[in-house]
C-alpha positions, -999 to +999 in steps of 0.1 A: +333+410-534+303+433-523+284+423-555+282+389-572+289+391-609+258+383-626+255+363-659+260+392-684+272+393-720+308+399-723+317+434-735+347+456-734+351+474-701+356+507-717+320+506-727+307+505-692+299+539-677+312+545-644+277+557-629+254+533-649+259+506-674+238+501-702+219+469-709+240+438-709+270+458-701+270+451-664+250+466-634+245+501-628+254+521-595+255+554-579+284+576-569+287+600-539+294+636-530+308+659-503+289+679-477+272+712-486+262+740-466+241+769-475+262+793-456+295+777-468+312+808-481+315+819-445+331+787-431+363+770-432+369+734-439+395+729-413+399+691-422+381+663-441+391+626-436+375+608-466+374+569-467+362+552-498+357+515-504+336+490-524+313+488-495+311+520-475+317+558-479+327+577-447+336+612-443+346+633-413+346+672-419+356+697-393+341+729-400+349+763-385+329+794-382+354+823-378+328+850-374+314+869-346+278+855-351+265+819-351+256+807-384+226+787-390+218+767-422+211+735-438+240+706-442+232+683-471+246+655-490+231+647-525+233+615-546+238+620-582+206+617-602+197+582-613+176+580-643+145+558-643+152+545-677+186+532-662+167+509-639+146+497-668+174+490-693+202+473-671+207+453-639+214+474-609+238+472-577+207+475-554+178+451-554+142+463-561+134+460-525+164+481-516+153+507-541+119+509-526+132+517-494+134+554-479+172+561-475+184+536-501+221+539-490+216+539-452+229+573-448+237+585-413+252+617-397+268+627-364+278+660-351+305+660-326+299+622-321+262+627-316+236+611-341+213+636-357+179+631-372+183+633-411+155+644-436+154+623-466+139+639-499+139+632-536+138+656-565+129+648-601+152+660-629+153+661-665+190+649-673+204+651-707+208+618-724+246+618-727+269+592-742+297+599-716+285+596-681+282+630-663+310+636-635+300+629-599+303+668-592+270+673-609+253+660-579+261+696-564+243+714-592+210+703-607+220+691-642+187+697-657+151+712-650+135+702-619+099+686-624+093+676-589+061+698-585+048+687-622+047+650-610+032+659-578+003+676-596-006+644-610+000+622-580+032+602-596+053+589-570+090+599-566+097+561-568+128+542-580+107+512-587+103+515-626+072+494-627+054+514-601+061+547-618+050+532-653+017+519-637+011+557-624+017+568-660-005+543-677-035+555-655-031+593-665-060+610-687-049+623-720-045+659-709-020+648-683+000+627-707-001+657-731+014+679-706+041+655-694+051+649-732+051+687-736+076+691-707+097+663-720+092+644-687+075+612-704+069+596-735+038+574-742+046+562-777+047+525-777+040+524-739+046+549-710+082+556-701+093+580-676+121+604-689+132+621-654+160+610-631+157+609-591+181+626-567+180+614-532+191+639-507+199+638-470+198+671-448+195+686-415+194+720-399+227+729-381+241+758-362+277+766-362+287+788-332+305+819-335+343+813-335+337+776-331+341+743-348+320+713-353+329+676-364+305+662-389+306+625-395+285+611-424+285+573-435+266+557-463+268+526-484+288+527-513+268+515-545+295+512-573+287+501-609+305+474-626+306+444-650+328+419-669+363+434-676+384+426-706+419+439-706+438+436-741+464+463-734+468+501-733+470+505-771+437+490-778+418+506-747+430+542-747+399+558-736+399+536-705+436+543-698+430+581-702+400+582-679+417+562-650+453+571-658+464+536-662+502+537-664+527+510-671+529+498-636+490+496-633+489+479-667+515+453-655+496+447-623+464+442-642+480+413-664+495+398-632+463+398-613+438+386-641+441+352-660+445+352-697+422+334-722+450+316-740+425+300-763+416+333-779+440+364-783+454+365-748+427+388-732+427+390-695+393+384-679+380+399-645+355+421-628+355+459-628+338+480-602+335+518-608+332+541-578+326+580-584+328+606-557+327+642-557+348+659-531+336+694-515+339+721-542+362+745-522+352+774-544+319+774-524+338+773-490+361+799-473+393+785-491+412+753-494+407+723-470+432+729-441+440+692-439+428+667-465+432+630-460+419+604-485+420+565-478+410+541-505+406+503-497+404+481-527+390+452-507+414+425-515+453+426-518+451+410-553+427+438-568+440+466-587+434+503-581+434+529-610+425+566-607+440+598-616+455+612-584+492+618-577+507+613-543+488+580-530+510+559-508+504+524-496+489+525-460+479+488-455+474+454-472+445+468-493+446+504-488+463+534-501+463+570-485+469+607-496+475+633-468+477+670-480+477+704-463+460+736-475+445+712-505+419+718-533+408+683-543+398+675-577+362+681-584+358+643-592+374+612-582+368+583-605+379+550-591+383+518-610+389+487-590+396+456-610+393+420-594+400+384-605+367+366-611+357+345-580+360+307-583+325+289-587 
């Protein structure tokens, strides 16, 4: 598996959020989102070939400009906001060293097969503290007030290293602390604590020729969240069943894949990985996607995949696929991949 399961307290899988787990529930992660273009209303998405796995997200989009004039704008992919508090409260799928890098998911882009230079930037957002994790499509719209300029005023780095950020907050004079508290960006009661989230974004300038098409290929590391998975049956875990559309066939597959704890109540035990992805919002483009192909690889044949999407068909030993014409994909794809625990 891409991420070894750490020694964590056992909890019901239904308690683990799909984008960031709470302390002792498991390890947090990141979702992904589709391509954005600031001139998209005039551009047709001829096709999208989307491949999702536990290790990688790869997307090939063909864009067509039907107009009589070239269009110049910015192409962008944004990661969902990651709250700094998450990194202090739970383990994470990326190490501290990886979080300290620029381009934490190794994002790359190609245009008609040629690599392009990508700008990596970060913004700080005040994200509401909600019990139910926000859907991945919120990466397309800032979910809260942006405070990037406020942090820059006091030389607070847009870092994903929690200790580095806290050290910067601790060094602030009282007037700066008062300003940040008034903006609900930080609290200093009982110690400095940042209240913002960081969204990392990848972009480059692009011209779409008049009447022409371009093939845009983006690839980056998948960073699913996860944790210990307990399965007691559909009746006992209705919220999980509803979120991932676990039908009778899938429930049976879970029982078959995971060993039962015969010394207790027969609960099945395994590992869960949660990967969220937001396909392009076709209301922002010139109509539905001409051809949409989705391939999901669950990594191992014994693993069980659950998600709310009709029409998936087996396409390989570990993969399923969907192929649609003139298709409007759901705003959010939430994947649950359940794996037996590896032998020590």
